[in-house]
N, C-alpha and C positions, 0 to 999 in steps of 0.2 A: 504494500500500500504506500502510495506517495501522497499522503494527505497534504503535505506542505505545498504541493503544486496547486492545491485548491484553497489555499489560505484566504484569498480575497472573498471567495464564496462563503467560506466558513465565517469570516469576520462580518460579512453582510448580515448574518443571523444574530450578531451581537455576542458570539462566542469567541473564545480564545483557545488555541491549541497549546497544550502542555505535554511534553514528551518526557517519559521516565524510562530510563534504561537500567540495566543491572551490571554493567561493566564498571571497572575502576574509573574514578574521576579523570585520570590521565587519558582516557579514551574519548572524552567529549570532543576535543578539537578534531580528531580524526573522523568522528561521526559527522560533525558539521561539514568537514571538507568533502567527505564521500557523498553525503545526501544533499548538501546545499541548504539544509534547514538552519535558519538563523534565529528562531524563536526561543521561548523558554524551554530549557533542557536540564533535566536533573538525572541523577543516577542513584540507585539504591542497591549496592552490592550485597546487603544483608537480606534482600528479597522480602523485607517486611511489608512493603507497599503491595507487592504482587500477592502475598499471602492474604493481606487484608481485603484485597479485591477478589479473592477466591479464584485467581487465575491458575491454570493447570501447570503442572511440572512433573518431570520424571521420564524415565526411559519409555514408558508406555505411550507417551505423547509423541515420541519421535519415531518409534519403530512401528509404523502403521502403513496399510496399503494406501491410504489417502496421502500420507507424506511422500511415499514413493511416487505416486502419480503426479503430485504437484512438483516434486523435484525434477522428474523427467520433463515435464512441461516447461519448467523454468529453464532447464539446460537447453532444450530445443529452441527457446526464444533468445538464447545467448546470455542468460544470466548466470553468474558464477558466485558461489559463496565465498565471501572474504574470510579473513581470520576471525574466529569467534572471540568476542570480547565480553566476558561475563558468563553466566550459566547457560550452556548449550541446551540444557533440559528445561529451562524456564520458558513457557509460552507467554505470549503477550495478550493484549486485549485492548478494548476501547471502552471508556466510561464517559458518558455525558452527565456532568455533575452540575446541579443548580447552584447558584450563589450561596444558598443556605446549607449546602453540603449534601443534599439528597441526590442519590443516584437515580437519574431519570431513564437511562438506557444503558445497556451493557452488552458488549460482544466479547465472549471468552473464546480465544483461539484454541481449537482442538489440537493443533499441531503446527509445524512450520508451514508458512504460506497460507494458513487459514485466517485471512484478514477481512475485516469489514471494509466495504468500499467507501470512498468519499461520499458518494450519493446516499448510502445508507446512513452515514453519520450525520450529514447535513439534514436529511429528512427527519432523523430522530430529534435533532435540535429544533427544527421547525415545528415538529409536533408537540414540543414541550415549551414553546415560548408564548 
């Protein structure tokens, strides 16, 4: 998912994108360089935020037929996995959080490549504003 490419559409809803990774703080600059994302970016190597959001982790999230299918598709489209920076077993997700802290919408990634689309996220924001 390249949500930062849709940042203007996201901001038009009144929302702000916040990215949280799990690598060491020293990897933030490289992430910015690789992705071009220049917005708010945090890292939580302890994985406490991921656990609080009830995001998936573990070998069972990586070794699945769905992961294999998405990996082959990505390779065919020319994408290559870079060096892993952080927990390779930790899956991500997306939360739409209201200013008062309520979680209005959540996508929990089942495995690598299982990402919410920018359109889904923007629609979830729009439905809750």
